[in-house]
N, C-alpha and C positions, 0 to 999 in steps of 0.2 A: 407336719413339717418333716419328719423322717431324716432320711440320710441327706435330704436335699440341703440341710444346714452345713453339712461338711463339705460339699462341693465347692464353694467359693474360696475354700482353704488350700485345694489343689487345682483348680481349674487355671491359675495363672501360667501353669505349665504350659498351656496351649498358646500363651503369647509369645513363647520363645521362636517359633517359626516365623510368626508374624514380624518379629524383629529383624530376623535375616532378610525376608521379602522386602520390607521397607528400606532397607539399607541399599538394597540392589536396584530397585524398581521406582522409587519414589526420589523427588527433588528432596535435598536435604532439609530445606525449610519445612516442606509438608511432613518428612519423616521425624523430625525432631518434634514438632507440636504433635503429630499422631500417636507416637509411641509414649510420649510423656502423658498424653491424655489417658491412653489405655493402662497405663501403669497406675495412675490416679484412680480410675474407676476401679481396677481389679482389686487394689490395696483398701479402697473404701468398703468394697463389698466384703472383703476378707476380714478386715477389722470389725465391721458392723455385724457379722454372723458370730464373731468372737464374743461381742458384747450381748448378743442373744443368749449365747451358752452361759455367760457370765450371770446373766439374771436368773436362769434356771438354777446354776451352781450355788450361788449365794443365797438363794431362797432357803436351801436346806440347812444353812449355817445357825447355829444358836445365837441370838441377839441381833440378828440381820434387821435393818430398817425397813425391809420391804414387807408387804401385807403377808400374813401368815397362809392366807388362801393361795399364795403364788407357789407354795411347795406342796400344794396338793398332788396325788398321783394322777390326777387328769392332766394337769400342766406339764409334769415329769414325763409323762408318756409321749408328749409331742416331740421328746429328744431322744433318739436311741443312746443307750449306755449313759444316762443322765448324770449318774454320780462320779463316774469317771470323767466324762467329757466337761462336766459343770466346773469341776475343781481344776482340770488342767486348763480350761479356757482362763480361769482367773490368774494363774502363773503366766499364761503366754500374752494376755492383755496387758498385765503389768509390765512384761518384758518389751511389749512394743511401746508402750507410754515412755518407759525409762530411754529405749534406745532413739525414739524419735525426740526426745527432749535433750538428750546428750548431742544429737545431731545438730540441732537448731542452736544450741548453746555454742557448740563451738563454730558454726558458721557465724553467728552474730559476734562472738568474741573476736574472731581474726579480723573481720571487717572493722570493728571498732578499733582494734589495736593498729591496723594497717592505715587506716585513715588519720589516726593520731600521728603516727610516725611520719607520714607524708605530708601534715600540715604544715610544718616549717620549711618545706622543701620547695626551692624555686621552680616553678612550672616552665616547662618548654625544654626543647632539645638543645637549644643553644646554636651558636654559630658553628657552621661546619658539619653538622649533624646529616643535613640533605633530607630532611623529612619534611615535606611541606603539604602533606596529605591530610589536613585537618587542623583544628585549633590546637595551639601548643598547651593551652591552660589545662587541657586535660592529661597531658603527658607528663610523667614523673621519671627523670633520669637519675638513677642510683650510680654512685661512683664506685663500681664493683668490676672486678676482672671478671667474675663467673658470669657466663653468658645466660640470661633468662629473659623472659618477657611474659606478662601476663595481664590480663583485664581484672581490675578491681572494682566489683559494682558498689554503687552507692549514690548520694547525691551531693555533688556530681560524682560520676564514674571517673575512675583513673586509669590511665595506661601505665603500667610500671616496666620499664626496660633498662637493663643495666648497660653501662658503657661497654661491657665485654661483648655483649650482644651486638651492640651497635659497631662496633669495631671488626666483627664478622662479616658484616653485610656491606654490599655497595649502596649508593644512594636509592636506585631503584627497587633494590631489595628491601630497604629500610621502609619505603613508602608501602610496598606490599604488606610487610610486618605490622606496621601500625594501623593498615586498613582492615587487616585480619583481626587484630585485637579490638579495633573501634566496632566492628561487625559484632563482636561479643557483647559488648556494651549496649549497642542501639537494639540488638535482638533480644534483650534480656535473657540471655542463655543461662544465666545463673539460676534463674527461677526455675526452668525447666530441669536443670541438673540436681537442684536441690528437692524438686517434686519426686523425681525418679529414685533419689537417694533416700527418702523419707518412705517411698513406696517400697522399697528394699528392706527397710527397717520393720515395716509393718508384715511384710510377706517374704521370706528368703528366696521362694521361687521367682520373685520379680527382680532380684539383683542382676542378673545378665541384661536385663532392659537398660540398666544405668550404662553400661559399656556401650550399648548399640546408641543410645542418645548421645554420649559423650562424643562417638565418631561422628554422628549426623551433625551435631554443632560445629564440631571442626570443620567439616565439609561445607557447610552452610558458610562458615566465615571465610573458608577458602575461595568459595565462589564470589562472595562479596568483594573480596580483595582483589580477584581477577577481573571483576567487573568495573570496579574504581580505578584500578591502574590500568585497564585495557590491555593486558598483556598477561596471558595464562602461563607463558613459559617462565616468565619472570617471577610470577608468584609461586609456581611449581618449585623453581629454584630457591626461593627464599623459604620455603616451608621445608624442603629437604636440608638446607645448611643450617636452619635455625634448630631442627631436630637433631641434626649430627653433632652441633657444639654444645647443645644443652643436655644431651642425653645422660651425661654423668652428673648433672646438678640437680640436687634436692630443690623442688620448688617450693617457696614459702607459702603455705596455707593452701588456698584454693587450686588443688592441682589440676582439676579439670581444665582450667583455663590455659594452661602451659604443657598439658600433657600432649605428647605428640600424636598419640594414637598410632594405627597402622599406617606408618609414613609412605611406605611403597604404594599402598593403595589411594592414598590421598594424592600423591604426587602423578600417579597413572591416570587418575579421574582428571586431574588439571590439564595433563597434556592431551586429553580427549576432548570431544565436543562438550559444549554446554549442555547439562541434563536436561531433559524435557520436565516440564511441570505436569503433574496429573496423571503420570503413566501408570499402570497397574498391569501384572499379567493376565493374560485371557484366561477365562474361568475353567476351559477345558484342557489347559496345560497343566503339568504336575505343580508348577509354582502356583498357579491359579487354583487348583484344588486344595493346596496346603494353606493358602490365604483363607479360603472359605471355611476349612477346619478351625483355624486359629480364631477367625472372627466369630465362629458360633461359639467357640469356648469362651471368648469374652462375654458374648450376648447370655449364654447359659449361667455364666457367674452372676451376672446383674439380675437375671430372672431367678436364680436360686436364691440371692439375697432376699429380693422382694417377697418371694414366696415364703421364705422362713420367716420374715418379720411379719406378714400378714397371719401366717398360722399362729405364731406365738402371740400376735396381739388378740386375736380371736379366743385363744385359750385363756389368756390372762384377763380378759374382759368377762368372759363367762364365770372365771373363779373369783372374781372381785364382787363382793357383796355392794350393792347400791346403798 
């Protein structure tokens, strides 16, 4: 197994240039799914290899429930610096489990509390709101002067918008805003964001991917809003005004849905042509070579995890009496 067991812990660094390239060269829909998938794969490999190190580390502790043969020198020899690495992996894996558990707990608690708070609220925008871009039953208008709007996932999902936000936008901009938030719900963006957030808890090197996926999902929702409204300029104006007025407001709960992201980039993209689907930089360009390096790092992490698991399985099987 050797040093290969440690590679999945540091190889997620190679995903960072991949995130930049995906932001600029892929359609936002493809970039969101692709980056979230890469984050999950790299986090799974990293966590799995921590688990392998924990097996070696706990086998040396007195009173452990593992077979005594697993602490034989032949097994420990499969891991470099087994005494230090094994014990450190125990602490690291415990931190990963705690961080992921707290993240899921906060996510679930907010959704439950938010849905309870909205349960008795009359749905719909009401007369004069000027938003006719979808069913009113999923829209919850809060009587609040502070401008904000966000998508609340669930069964059913809800779009939460304040009267302060509605008063800042005209009728066409309100339609674009609601179409944007509705795209978050229909695209299940909360699942992608939660996946990359958990991946960042599993390996801190993956945390920058969360910002990339947040931006990609916002751009995905922007493009859907522009397609539904049929006017990219109105959508760009709505994005800019909503971000301008809500910048000083702390969004309750799922901040990713209301986070404006790099607004100038989003507005500039909306004022430009529709992004092509499936484009990728040519292999012989600098961007293409960087993409190849990043993809190779992702593949190497997966192969290293498989190699380490197979090597440890063979060692444990040989040390375990029949």
